[in-house]
C-alpha positions as CSV (number, residue, x, y, z in Angstrom):
1,M,14.0,-27.8,30.4
2,A,15.0,-26.6,33.5
3,M,12.9,-23.0,34.9
4,G,14.9,-20.2,35.2
5,K,14.6,-18.2,37.9
6,R,14.9,-14.1,37.7
7,P,18.0,-12.9,39.7
8,E,17.5,-10.5,42.8
9,G,19.2,-8.2,44.3
10,V,22.3,-8.5,41.8
11,Q,24.5,-5.1,41.2
12,E,24.3,-3.9,37.3
13,R,27.1,-3.3,35.9
14,F,28.0,0.1,35.4
15,Y,29.6,0.0,32.1
16,I,28.4,-2.1,29.0
17,S,30.2,-1.7,25.2
18,T,27.2,-1.2,22.4
19,S,28.7,-4.2,20.8
20,E,27.7,-5.9,23.7
21,L,24.1,-5.6,24.1
22,A,21.2,-7.7,23.2
23,K,20.0,-7.5,19.3
24,S,16.2,-8.5,18.2
25,P,16.3,-11.6,15.6
26,G,14.8,-8.7,13.0
27,H,18.1,-6.9,13.2
28,P,20.0,-8.1,10.8
29,F,17.4,-7.6,8.3
30,Y,17.2,-3.9,8.9
31,E,21.1,-4.4,8.6
32,K,20.9,-5.4,5.1
33,L,18.0,-3.6,4.2
34,N,20.2,-0.5,5.0
35,E,23.0,-1.8,3.2
36,I,21.2,-2.0,-0.2
37,L,20.0,1.3,0.4
38,S,23.5,2.8,1.0
39,K,25.1,0.6,-2.4
40,S,22.5,2.6,-4.1
41,G,22.9,6.0,-2.9
42,F,19.4,6.5,-1.5
43,D,20.5,9.4,1.3
44,A,22.4,11.2,-1.1
45,F,19.4,11.6,-3.8
46,V,16.8,12.1,-1.1
47,E,18.9,15.0,0.2
48,T,19.4,16.8,-3.3
49,E,16.1,16.3,-3.9
50,C,14.9,17.7,-0.8
51,E,17.2,20.8,-0.3
52,A,14.8,23.0,-2.3
53,Y,12.6,22.5,0.8
54,Y,15.0,23.5,3.8
55,V,16.6,26.7,5.0
56,A,19.4,26.8,7.2
57,G,18.7,28.7,10.8
58,K,15.5,28.6,11.2
59,G,12.9,26.5,12.5
60,R,13.2,23.8,14.6
61,P,16.6,21.1,14.0
62,S,15.2,19.5,10.9
63,V,14.7,15.6,10.2
64,P,17.6,14.3,7.9
65,P,15.3,13.1,4.5
66,G,16.9,9.9,5.0
67,V,16.0,9.4,8.4
68,Y,11.7,10.5,7.6
69,F,11.7,8.0,5.0
70,R,13.5,5.6,6.8
71,M,10.6,5.8,9.3
72,L,7.7,5.9,6.8
73,M,9.2,2.5,5.6
74,I,9.7,1.0,9.1
75,G,6.0,1.6,9.6
76,Y,5.2,-1.1,6.7
77,F,7.7,-3.3,7.9
78,E,6.6,-3.3,11.8
79,G,2.7,-2.9,11.1
80,L,2.2,0.4,12.1
81,D,-0.8,2.6,11.5
82,S,0.3,6.3,12.9
83,E,3.0,8.2,13.1
84,R,3.0,8.3,17.1
85,G,3.0,4.8,17.1
86,I,6.3,4.5,14.6
87,D,7.7,7.0,16.9
88,W,7.3,5.0,20.1
89,K,8.5,1.9,18.5
90,V,11.4,3.7,17.3
91,R,12.2,5.3,20.6
92,D,12.5,1.7,22.4
93,S,14.4,-0.5,19.7
94,L,18.1,-1.0,19.4
95,S,17.3,-2.3,15.7
96,L,15.3,0.5,14.9
97,R,17.4,3.1,16.2
98,S,20.6,1.6,14.6
99,F,18.6,1.6,10.9
100,L,18.0,5.4,11.3
101,G,21.5,5.9,12.7
102,Y,21.1,7.2,16.2
103,G,22.8,6.3,18.9
104,L,21.3,5.5,22.5
105,D,22.4,8.6,23.9
106,Q,20.6,10.3,20.9
107,Q,16.7,11.6,20.8
108,T,15.1,10.2,17.9
109,P,12.3,12.2,16.1
110,D,9.1,12.8,17.8
111,H,5.8,12.3,16.1
112,S,5.2,16.1,15.6
113,T,8.4,16.6,14.1
114,L,7.4,13.7,11.7
115,S,4.0,15.3,10.5
116,R,5.2,18.4,10.2
117,T,8.0,17.1,7.7
118,R,5.3,15.3,5.8
119,H,3.4,18.4,5.3
120,R,6.0,20.7,4.3
121,L,7.6,18.0,1.7
122,P,5.4,17.7,-1.6
123,L,3.3,15.2,-3.0
124,E,5.4,15.0,-6.2
125,L,8.7,14.6,-4.1
126,H,7.1,11.3,-2.6
127,V,6.3,10.0,-6.2
128,D,9.9,10.9,-7.0
129,V,11.0,8.1,-3.9
130,F,8.5,5.9,-5.5
131,T,10.2,5.6,-9.0
132,W,13.7,5.4,-7.7
133,V,12.9,2.5,-5.7
134,L,10.9,0.8,-9.0
135,K,14.5,1.9,-10.5
136,V,16.4,-0.2,-7.8
137,L,14.2,-2.8,-8.7
138,A,14.4,-2.6,-12.5
139,K,18.1,-2.8,-12.3
140,E,18.1,-6.2,-10.2
141,K,15.6,-7.4,-13.1
142,L,12.4,-7.5,-10.9
143,L,10.6,-5.4,-12.9
144,K,8.9,-6.3,-16.3
145,G,6.0,-4.0,-16.8
146,K,4.3,-5.4,-19.7
147,T,1.3,-7.4,-18.3
148,V,-0.1,-5.5,-15.1
149,A,-3.1,-6.3,-12.9
150,V,-5.3,-3.6,-12.0
151,D,-7.5,-3.8,-8.5
152,A,-8.7,-1.4,-6.1
153,T,-9.9,-1.7,-2.4
154,T,-11.4,0.8,0.7
155,L,-9.5,2.0,3.6
156,E,-11.4,3.4,6.6
157,A,-11.4,7.2,7.0
158,N,-10.1,8.7,10.3
159,A,-13.9,10.4,9.8
160,A,-17.3,9.7,11.6
161,M,-20.7,9.0,9.9
162,R,-22.1,11.2,12.6
163,S,-20.2,14.0,11.9
164,I,-21.2,14.7,8.6
165,V,-23.2,17.7,7.3
166,R,-25.0,18.7,4.0
167,R,-22.8,20.4,1.2
168,D,-25.3,23.2,0.5
169,T,-26.1,24.1,4.0
170,E,-23.6,23.2,6.1
171,A,-26.2,21.6,8.6
172,S,-25.2,18.7,10.4
173,Y,-27.5,15.1,9.8
174,L,-29.3,15.9,13.2
175,D,-30.5,19.3,12.4
176,Y,-31.4,18.0,8.7
177,I,-33.5,15.5,10.5
178,R,-34.8,18.0,12.9
179,Q,-36.2,20.1,9.9
180,L,-37.5,17.3,8.0
181,A,-39.8,16.5,11.1
182,E,-40.6,20.2,12.0
183,E,-42.1,20.4,8.7
184,S,-43.8,17.0,8.7
185,G,-45.7,18.7,11.6
186,I,-44.1,17.7,14.8
187,E,-43.7,20.4,17.1
188,T,-40.2,20.9,19.0
189,P,-39.0,17.4,18.6
190,A,-37.1,15.3,21.3
191,L,-34.1,13.7,20.3
192,E,-36.0,10.2,20.5
193,D,-38.7,11.7,18.1
194,L,-36.1,12.4,15.7
195,R,-34.7,8.8,15.5
196,R,-38.3,7.2,15.6
197,F,-38.7,9.9,12.9
198,D,-35.5,8.9,10.7
199,K,-36.4,5.0,11.2
200,K,-39.9,5.1,9.5
201,R,-39.4,7.7,6.6
202,K,-39.1,6.4,3.2
203,K,-36.4,6.8,0.3
204,K,-33.7,7.4,3.3
205,K,-30.6,7.9,1.1
206,T,-27.3,9.3,1.9
207,S,-25.6,10.5,-1.1
208,N,-21.7,11.6,-1.4
209,D,-23.4,14.3,-3.9
210,D,-25.4,15.7,-0.8
211,W,-23.4,15.0,2.3
212,K,-19.4,15.0,3.4
213,H,-17.4,15.3,6.3
214,P,-16.6,18.8,7.3
215,H,-12.5,18.2,8.2
216,D,-12.3,15.4,5.4
217,P,-14.1,15.9,2.3
218,D,-11.9,13.7,0.2
219,A,-13.5,10.8,2.2
220,K,-16.5,9.1,0.5
221,I,-19.8,7.4,1.9
222,L,-20.0,3.9,0.9
223,K,-22.3,0.6,2.3
224,M,-19.6,-2.2,2.8
225,K,-19.8,-5.7,2.1
226,D,-21.6,-6.4,5.5
227,G,-23.7,-3.9,5.2
228,R,-22.5,-1.6,7.5
229,T,-21.8,2.0,5.9
230,H,-18.8,4.0,6.3
231,L,-16.5,7.1,5.2
232,T,-14.0,6.0,3.2
233,H,-11.0,6.3,0.4
234,K,-10.9,4.4,-2.3
235,V,-7.3,3.0,-3.3
236,E,-6.3,1.5,-6.4
237,H,-2.9,-0.9,-7.3
238,V,-1.3,-1.4,-10.7
239,V,0.9,-4.6,-10.4
240,D,3.5,-6.4,-12.5
241,V,2.2,-10.1,-13.1
242,D,5.5,-11.6,-13.5
243,T,6.7,-9.8,-10.4
244,N,4.6,-8.9,-7.8
245,V,6.2,-5.4,-8.3
246,L,3.6,-2.6,-7.1
247,L,4.3,0.0,-10.5
248,A,1.7,2.3,-8.8
249,V,-0.7,3.7,-6.3
250,T,-3.5,6.0,-6.5
251,L,-6.3,7.7,-4.5
252,P,-8.7,8.1,-6.9
253,D,-11.8,10.6,-6.2
254,Q,-14.3,8.2,-8.7
255,I,-15.9,5.4,-6.5
256,G,-16.5,3.9,-9.8
257,D,-13.9,1.2,-11.1
258,T,-14.4,2.0,-14.5
259,E,-14.0,5.9,-13.7
260,S,-10.6,5.1,-12.1
261,L,-8.9,2.8,-14.4
262,C,-7.8,5.3,-17.1
263,E,-6.1,7.7,-14.2
264,T,-4.1,5.1,-12.4
265,L,-2.8,3.9,-15.8
266,V,-1.8,7.0,-16.4
267,Q,0.3,7.1,-12.9
268,A,1.8,3.9,-14.0
269,E,3.0,5.4,-17.3
270,E,4.6,8.5,-15.6
271,N,6.5,6.2,-13.6
272,L,7.4,3.6,-16.0
273,E,8.7,6.8,-18.0
274,A,10.7,8.0,-15.1
275,I,12.3,4.8,-14.8
276,A,13.4,5.1,-18.6
277,T,15.5,8.2,-17.8
278,D,17.7,5.6,-16.5
279,P,19.3,3.6,-19.2
280,E,20.8,0.7,-17.0
281,A,17.7,0.6,-15.2
282,W,15.5,0.8,-18.5
283,A,17.4,-2.0,-20.3
284,N,16.1,-4.9,-18.2
285,V,12.2,-3.4,-18.8
286,H,10.0,-5.0,-21.6
287,D,10.2,-3.4,-24.6
288,D,6.7,-3.4,-24.6
289,P,5.3,-1.6,-21.2
290,L,1.6,-1.9,-19.9
291,G,1.2,-3.7,-23.2
292,E,-2.0,-5.9,-21.5
293,V,-3.8,-5.3,-18.8
294,V,-5.8,-7.6,-16.1
295,A,-8.6,-7.3,-13.8
296,D,-11.9,-8.3,-12.7
297,K,-15.5,-7.5,-14.0
298,G,-15.8,-4.5,-11.9
299,Y,-13.4,-2.8,-14.7
300,H,-15.4,-4.0,-18.0
301,S,-17.5,-1.6,-19.9
302,N,-17.7,-0.3,-23.5
303,D,-15.7,2.9,-23.1
304,V,-12.7,1.2,-21.0
305,L,-12.6,-1.1,-23.7
306,V,-13.0,1.0,-26.7
307,A,-10.1,3.2,-24.9
308,L,-7.7,0.9,-23.9
309,S,-8.0,-0.9,-27.5
310,E,-7.2,2.7,-29.2
311,A,-4.1,3.2,-27.0
312,E,-3.2,-0.6,-28.4
313,I,-3.0,-2.0,-24.7
314,R,-4.6,-5.5,-24.7
315,T,-7.1,-6.2,-21.9
316,D,-8.3,-9.6,-20.5
317,I,-11.1,-8.0,-18.2
318,S,-13.6,-10.6,-16.8
319,E,-17.2,-9.6,-18.1
320,P,-20.1,-9.6,-16.3
321,D,-23.2,-11.4,-17.9
322,R,-25.1,-8.6,-19.2
323,G,-27.8,-11.3,-21.2
324,R,-27.8,-10.3,-24.9
325,R,-26.4,-7.3,-26.3
326,K,-27.7,-4.6,-28.6
327,W,-24.8,-3.0,-31.2
328,E,-26.7,-0.8,-33.2
329,G,-24.3,2.3,-34.0
330,K,-21.5,0.9,-31.6
331,P,-19.2,-1.3,-33.9
332,E,-15.8,-0.2,-32.3
333,A,-17.8,-0.9,-28.6
334,Q,-18.7,-4.6,-30.0
335,A,-15.4,-5.1,-31.7
336,A,-13.7,-4.4,-28.6
337,V,-15.4,-6.5,-26.5
338,Y,-15.5,-9.5,-28.3
339,A,-12.1,-9.1,-28.6
340,N,-11.6,-9.6,-25.2
341,R,-14.2,-11.8,-24.7
342,R,-12.1,-14.0,-26.8
343,R,-9.4,-13.7,-24.9
344,I,-10.3,-14.2,-21.6
345,R,-12.2,-17.6,-22.6
346,G,-8.4,-18.7,-23.7
347,G,-5.7,-20.7,-21.7
348,R,-3.8,-18.0,-21.3
349,G,-6.9,-15.3,-20.2
350,Q,-7.8,-17.8,-17.3
351,A,-4.4,-18.0,-16.0
352,L,-3.9,-14.6,-15.9
353,R,-6.7,-13.8,-14.4
354,K,-6.1,-16.3,-11.7
355,R,-2.7,-14.5,-11.2
356,R,-4.2,-11.2,-10.9
357,A,-6.5,-12.6,-8.1
358,E,-3.2,-13.9,-5.8
359,R,-0.9,-11.2,-6.9
360,A,-3.1,-8.1,-6.3
361,E,-4.9,-9.3,-3.6
362,R,-1.4,-9.9,-2.5
363,S,-0.3,-6.3,-2.4
364,F,-3.6,-5.5,-0.5
365,A,-2.7,-7.7,2.4
366,H,0.8,-6.8,3.0
367,L,0.3,-3.4,2.5
368,Y,-2.9,-2.6,4.5
369,E,-3.3,-6.0,6.9
370,T,0.3,-6.9,7.9
371,G,1.4,-3.5,7.1
372,G,-1.5,-1.6,9.1
373,M,-2.7,1.0,6.8
374,R,-6.5,-0.7,6.8
375,R,-7.4,2.5,8.6
376,T,-5.8,5.8,8.2
377,H,-5.3,8.1,10.9
378,L,-4.5,11.1,8.6
379,R,-6.9,13.3,6.6
380,R,-7.2,14.7,2.9
381,T,-5.9,12.5,0.2
382,G,-2.3,14.3,-0.4
383,N,-1.6,13.4,3.3
384,I,-2.9,9.6,3.1
385,L,-1.1,9.1,0.0
386,K,2.4,10.6,0.6
387,R,2.2,7.6,3.5
388,L,0.7,4.8,0.9
389,L,3.5,5.5,-1.2
390,I,6.5,4.9,0.8
391,H,5.2,1.9,2.3
392,G,4.5,0.7,-1.4
393,C,8.4,1.4,-1.4
394,G,8.6,-0.6,1.8
395,Y,7.0,-3.2,0.0
396,N,8.7,-3.2,-3.2
397,L,12.1,-3.0,-1.0
398,G,10.8,-6.5,0.5
399,L,10.6,-8.0,-3.0
400,L,14.6,-7.2,-3.3
401,M,15.5,-8.5,0.4
402,Q,13.1,-11.8,-0.8
403,K,15.4,-12.2,-4.2
404,L,18.5,-11.3,-2.6
405,F,18.0,-13.2,0.9
406,K,14.9,-15.4,0.9
407,V,13.0,-13.0,3.2
408,G,11.3,-10.0,2.9
409,T,10.3,-8.8,6.1
410,P,12.0,-8.3,9.9
411,R,9.3,-11.2,11.3
412,G,10.4,-13.9,8.3
413,W,13.8,-13.1,9.1
414,A,13.3,-14.1,12.9
415,A,11.5,-17.0,11.7
416,L,14.2,-18.2,9.3
417,K,16.4,-18.1,12.3
418,R,14.3,-20.1,14.3
419,L,14.1,-23.2,12.1
420,R,17.7,-23.3,11.6
421,H,17.6,-24.7,15.0
422,Y,15.8,-27.6,14.0
423,P,18.1,-30.7,13.3
424,K,19.3,-30.8,9.9
425,S,18.2,-34.7,9.2
426,L,14.9,-33.4,9.1
427,W,15.0,-30.8,6.6
428,S,17.0,-33.5,4.5
429,C,14.3,-35.6,4.8
430,L,11.6,-33.0,3.9
431,D,13.8,-32.1,0.9
432,D,13.4,-35.7,-0.2
433,L,10.4,-35.9,0.1
434,L,9.6,-32.6,-2.1
435,K,12.1,-34.4,-4.7
436,L,9.4,-37.1,-5.1
437,M,6.4,-34.2,-5.4
438,W,8.2,-32.1,-7.0
439,P,10.9,-32.9,-9.6
440,Q,11.8,-29.4,-10.5
441,R,12.7,-27.8,-6.9
442,N,15.6,-25.9,-6.5
443,G,16.5,-27.3,-3.3
444,F,14.7,-27.2,0.2
445,L,17.5,-26.4,1.7
446,K,18.3,-23.7,0.0
447,L,16.0,-21.6,1.7
448,F,18.0,-21.8,4.8
449,S,21.3,-20.8,3.6
450,V,20.5,-17.1,4.3
451,A,24.1,-15.3,5.6
């Protein structure tokens, strides 16, 4: 192609209509998403739910609830980890201004207003918005709820290990090492002496029972897979195996998977009960919700299997190699473990575990890798969970967009637009090739039929 040159000395037009402004490739995605939210009555719902938390005539000008929740969804769709980054992105983007309903002459909400609104609105309200999105997906027959996958991952906390303090004395790590050095006979140790002493001392262990971060006590000390030690938050997902829908997001206090599983399943059950209040949405959910749980071997224990068996929940939990087991005085545990073992060794159990590994990990990749929330910029469990819940709303709405328009993100829409510029004969050749390799295909060209 010919090289274009930047024009110089050209006087800009004094007036240009908004319809003539250049639009980004992702602009149609947000237009379609706004149509879905408006058709479902999103703004009317959140304004009714938030009305009790606003007082007329007091404080700074408020942000409409629909704008607040949309801005947090933008964090997911654009991969923005901080509220300050959301603020800057919204100020510069014409498509995001249109998505929020702001004109070119209007000031968008700044990050401090967004943060203050998040502090004032309770966690229960964010859960209600999450379940409202689940109802929308259920009406579109995107939620079954019978077979669910449970998995957990870690988020890097907004806290540094060098700032931890003792839970009993509030002493810093350096003061604690200085006290140990003085007790061992080192008088007035220098900083280099303390480092040498700490490196050589035996039975060195940093336990969550003894240490905490002064500004984020909810963060837990955890040794990562690469050997490093970080302050982290554990997040757990419940995913519908049949449809990829995220049914629940929790931030449990317990590090162990076997301790947090029941809490997460209870939250998923409460979310499904909220869907049951809408008969139109509940009619599309399976008759036996939460009837089957699939998980990895980290969730396998006698207590978990017995508890789920008593709750009449079928388990397909991978079993670690523990050698020969002794079952004297444990008939219930033996029956539950053997029944679970028979299921996971069958063909259906093996297929379910493969789907669990695929779909649970996919939700982590979307929310925390491309979604930008692997490292948190907030502190305290409540604040982080509010962001994660609306992040989950964006993920679920992306599944609905995927069903209706074949793309679930603005970047996917832009990529689809670029593919359409290729000659149609190329797609015909690819379609013929797929016809030979995959006779049951629905037609490759149908993927590029978005209006």
